[in-house]
N, C-alpha and C positions, 0 to 999 in steps of 0.2 A: 355792503352789512345784507347778511342772509339770516336768514332767521327759523329756527325750528321748534315746530310744533310738538310735545310731547302729548298724545292721545289716547294712550295705554292702562286709563284710571277706570277703578272698577264706582266710585261713589256708592257705596254699600254705607255711609252713611245717612244716604236719602233714600232708601229703602222704605216703603214697597214701589215708588218711582223709578228707581233705578234700581238696575238687574246685572247680574255678572255678564252680561250677553250685549246689553243693550243700557251702558252706565250714564252718569249725566251731560258730558262732555258730548251725546249724541241728543238731549231733551232737547223738549221748544219749549219750555217754563213758561208756560204764560205772555212768553214771548212767539214770534211768528218765524223766527231764528236759532238755532242752533246755539249754546253753547262756544263747540266746535267753528259752526261757521261764522261766530260774531269773533275769532277771536283771528280768522283769516283773515277775514273783511278790516280787522283794525291792521293787523301786519301791511295788508293795499295799498294801505294811506304811509307807509316807511319804506315799500320796495316793490321790486318788481314780481310779479308772482311767480317767474322763474327760480326765483329767487327762497322759495320758501318750500321747506321739508318738514314734512310728516311722518313722526313715526308713533307706531302704535304695533296693537300684539296679533297675531295671523288671530284670533276670532271677531274682533272688530273691525277688519282690515276693508272688507267689503263695504260694511256701513258707513263708516271713513271715507271711502273712496268717493262712493256715492251718492257723498253729505257735500263735501268739497268739489265732484264735477260741476255742481248744480249753479258752485260761482267759477271753476276756471276748468278752462276746455282741457288740461292735462296736466292733472293738481302730480306732486312727484309723494308719493308713500311709500315708508319702510315699511316690514311687515316684519315683526320680532316675533320668530317661530316659538317662544315664550316668554314669560315676563321675569323680569329679575329685576324691576326698580329701577330709577332713574338714572343711574352712573351709567351702567352699562347701558343706555338706549342714549343717555347725550353725547355716550365718546362714540356709540355704532354710528350717528348722525355726523358727530362731525370727520368721520374717518369718512365718511362717503365724500362726505366737503372736498377731501383733502386729496382724496384721491381720484378730483375731476379737478384739479389743481387748482385748489379757491381754499388760499389760507389767506382769509378778510375776519373782516370782524361777526362774531355773532350772537344774536340775537336768541335766548334761549328760551320758551315760554310756555305755565301750562293747556290746555286747551278747556277749560274746565273753570277758571277764572271771570267772573265781571266785574267789568273795568267801565263808569258808566262817567266817564274824563279823559277822551282818548286826549284832548290837544295836553292836557300835562303830563300825562302819559307819553304820548309824543318830542316832551319836552324833554322830560328824566334820560330818554332814551338819546335824543341825539346831547347832551351832556353825558353823558356814559358812556359814547363812541369815544369823546377824547381821553378817558381814561384808558377806555380799551384798550385807546392805539399808542399808548404811554405801557403797555406790559402789565396793567395793571386787569381781574376777573374782578365783575362788579357786582354787587348784588343790588333791587333795588328793596328795601328798604320800605313798608308801609307808615306812618306814620296815626297812631294807635288814636282811635277818640273815645276806647272804652279798655276796662281791665280787658282785657278775650282768655280765654283758658284753653280755646281749642288750637289755638296758635303755636309757633314756634314764634321765638324771637331773637333780634339782632344786638348784641348789645355793641354802643357805638365809643369810641376813644374819640381826640383832636379831630377841627379841622383836616380839611387838605383846599379845600378852597370853598365858595359860597356855596355849594352844590352836590358836596359830599364831605365824607369823613373816615374814617379808618376803621375798620371792624374790631374786633375789641375780642369777640366772643360770640360762640350761637349756644340760644338756655332753649331747653329743652318746651316742652310745653308746661308753664305751671301752676299752681294752684290758685284760686281767686287771691288770698293774699297778698303772697305774690306777683303777680299782675297787678294790681291795683300800686304797691314800689315802683316796675315796670315802669307804668306812664307816668307817674308824676315826678319819678326823673327826670326826663324826658333824652336820658339817651339812648332808649332803647328802641327799636323796630319794630315790626307784624314782620315775618320773615315771608316774605310773598311767592320766593322760589321761580323768580324770575332772574334770569342772568345771560353775561354778558361778557363774550371775552374774542382774541386773536385765535383765529382753528388752532393756530401749533401752543396759541400760551398752554390754552387748554389740555392739549398731549401733552407740550412737555408736565405740566400740572401734575399728567397723572403717570405719568413715567415715573416720574417721581416721588410721589404720594400711595398709588396703587397698582404697583406691578404688577400684579395678578390678572386685572382688568386689560391693565397694559398691554399686556403680553398677548390674552388674547383674540383683542380689537385689532393689533396688528395681522393675524390671520383673517381677516376680515378683507376681503379685494372686491375692488366695489369696480377699478377699472373695467371689465369684462358687462358687465348686468348689475342691479339694484336687487342680488337677493341677495341674504344674509342664512346661512348655513347652521342647520340649526345641530348636526355634531361639534361645533366650533360656541357654538353661541352658546350650550346650553353647560359649556363649562365658564360660565362668566359665574359673580358671586353674586350676590341677591344684594342689593345695600345701594341707598339714596346717595348722590353728588355730593348732600350736606355731611354726610359720612366717610364717605370717601374723599374729599377735596376740600369741603368748601369752610372745612374748620381744622383742618391742615394747615393749608395755604397761607404763607405769609402779603401774600402780592391782593389780600382781598379788599374790597373799598364798594360803602356804603350809600346809592344816591336815594336820599330821604327823596319820595312821593306822596301826597295827597290826590289821589285820583280816581277817590270813589271806588275803591278798590273791595273785593270779600269775592272768597272761594266759593262760595254756598255749598260748603260742607256739611250741612247739617240747616234738619230743617228749622230750626230757629234764624238762622241766616235768609231764608227765604222767607221768614217773615218779616225781619227786619229793611230788605228793598223793597216790597211788595207794600203799596196804598192801604191805608187802614178806612175801617168804615165808621161812626159817630162812637162806636165803641171798642174803637181799638181792635178792633177783628181783622183778620183778613182773609177772603171769601174768596177761593175760585174755581170756577164752574157750578155746576146743581146745587144750591146750598141756602138753610133755613136757620136761623138761630134767634132764637128769645133769652133774654136774660143771658147772655157771653160776654163776656170782658175779656181783653189780649187773650184773641187767638189765635189758631189759622185753620181754614178748614177747608181741605181742597178734595174735587171732585171729580171721577175722571170722567166713571159711567153711570153713577145713582146719584139721588138724591140723598144729601147726607145735609143732615138735621143735626143742632145741638141747644140745651136746655141748661143753664144756668152755669154754663162751666168759664172760667177762667184760667187764665198761663195755660192752655191746653194745646197740644196738637192735635187735628185727627185727617187721615189721608186714605181715602177709597184709589182703588184702582179696582182691575174686574175681576181680582184672585184671590186679595188680600187687603185688608184695613190695618190703620196703625193708627195708635191711641197712646199719649206719650205726656209726661207734663211736660212745659216747654223748656225749663232748668236741665233736661235729662235726655234732654235730642242724639248729645256724643254719643250714649250708649243703644242706639240706633242698631250700630256697629253689629254690638252683641247677638241681636235676634239674626242677622243678617251671615253673622258668624256660624250660628245654632241650625238654622235653617241648611247652611253647607254640610255640616258634619254630617245629618241623620238623612242626607242629599234630598231633604224639600226642592221640588224644582220653581218654587214661588221666589230662589232667593236667585234662581239664571237665567229665567226668561218667563216673559210678558206672554198673558194669553194672544196678545195682540200683536204679529211681530211684523217688523216693514223691512220691504227687500227694494232692489233698485227699479220693480218692477209695478211695485203697492204695497198692501199687507197680507195677510191672511192672521182671521180670527182663531183661534180653540173654542166651536162650538159644547165639545161631550166628548168625552173618552170612558172605556175602558178596559175588562181584556179582553184584546181581537180586535179593537177597532174605534177609530178615531176617526171624528166630524171636527171640518174648519169650513167657515165662508173667509173666499176667497176673493182679494177685491182687484183687480189688473186695471192701472190708469189708463187714461186714453193712448192707444200706439205700443202698449209696454206688453213684454213676450216670456214666458218662463223662458228657462234653459229646454235645448229638443236631450229626454235625459227618460232613463229607464230605473225598475226599482228590483232586486234582487228576493223582495222580501213581503209585499205589498201587492194586492192590486187595490184599485182605486176605481169608483164611482163616481161621473160630473152628471151635475144638473147647473143647468143655464137658468140666473134668478131675472136679472134684467143684463140690457145691453148687446150685443152676439160674441161667440168665439167660434173663433177661427184656431181647428184643431188635426190636432198634425198624428195619426195616430198610423203607426208601423207604415212609411210613406204613403201612406194615406189620406186629404186634406176632407176636413169634415168642417162647415159651416152650420153654426146651432143658436136656435133662435131661446129665447126665454121660454121654459115648462119640458124642453127638449135634455136629453139624457144619454151619455152615451158609457160605454165601462171600459175601463186601461188594465187588463192583464198584465199579469208577473210580469217582468223581465223584457216588455215591449216596450219599442223609443216612443217617445210621445213627445210633444210642445206643448203650450197651449197660449193664445198669440190673441191679444185685440188691438186693431189694426187698426180702427174706431177712435172718433171722438168724445166718443162716449164712454162713460165707466162700465164696466161687464164684472156683475156677480155672478160668482158660482158656490153652491154647494157641493164638499169636493168629503166622501164619504172613505177611507180605509181601509182594510181587511185583513187582518194577514196574524202571523204570533210575533214581528220585531215591529215596532211603530216610530220607526226616531228620523229625523229630520237626514243624517248621517246617512241612511237606505238610500244616497241621490247622486246615479250617475252619470257624468252631465257627459254629452258628448259636443254640443255649438250653445256659444253664449254670448248675446252682443254686450254682456256685461264684462267682459273677461275676465268671467269664474273658471276658464275652462284655460290649463294651463298647456303651452304650445307640448 
């Protein structure tokens, strides 16, 4: 069996914690593992790591690769050159497997869902393999425990056997009254977005039901390398696998499963899965409350305090604060979309950005200048690079820095500083066991991350 992890989502309903360039699958939400890492580890219980393929988009590729490299020595990650929704992503990944000569059972899982009962999920997967081997496309429907309006539903017909039912139709996200009827009937299940099929069965369905995607995917060639060409992939329509295949195919069956599943798609979902205090509040980070009930308080940096609040979501990050009623969390996406429309960067990126070598935090910026605190992990190394539009000034706060500047090496202790002129090749390294922290002051007319020309990089970010 092979596994395909879909790791390209944006998680806009979890703003401001989730950002376009650091979405929810990469986040560690009150846990020591990200949702992506937990998904990968779950698949490792069912298959060898060489059988797990992750597909993401170009802007998340480095972060996905870095996180998975902490678990696997050589994780296979495909990079979509542009986002085109789940149908093109799954199609490209299946074509990759077929080009490698692997026409086997494939389990497709999102990277940003929570499953609390791995054993129940594994049992469902084993049952589904029997159906997939018979030429069916299997969907995993979650037994609903509440009338949820944020999920799509699967309506099922008669039982096929003790563990599966024929799929009648897929339903869009309902209003509350309709969702209540769905739950009461016992014939409706939440659509988890988890699927299983034989690779060739999916490709044949694509040929029959989504000829436009099939025509493009046949142009992708993975026999020589793992690259997806932009000029070809850009011709893909942007469409979900539900619309492209699942709602049209005749051989769809459902394996109901009760595995403690949540798509963690909104802040009320985060509230539901976390431990509550005596007032039914969830408090994460530095928080204080007085007379508050049934609410979530999340602090990333500063103290978050609430007085007399009920059914409220209050989330703080270093550059944004979200406050909303708990039953309005699905509308957070509207704020995200508005910020994107007006080009407000708080939709795009955090002030703290994680990199393979550590992280940096933007401290201040204005016309012609930008100040960062850079933290390089023990034995971390920034790429050998240069900039066309900015100069930099580095001051060491703690640890010891090894700087290569214009082919000369310098060792800098706390309090020492160095200037990096425009267009001069340079790198910053920390070959020691203690964290290195420096202040970086950038000056120039164009202060963007895209102004990095890399020449050498130990994390594989320089293409041959």
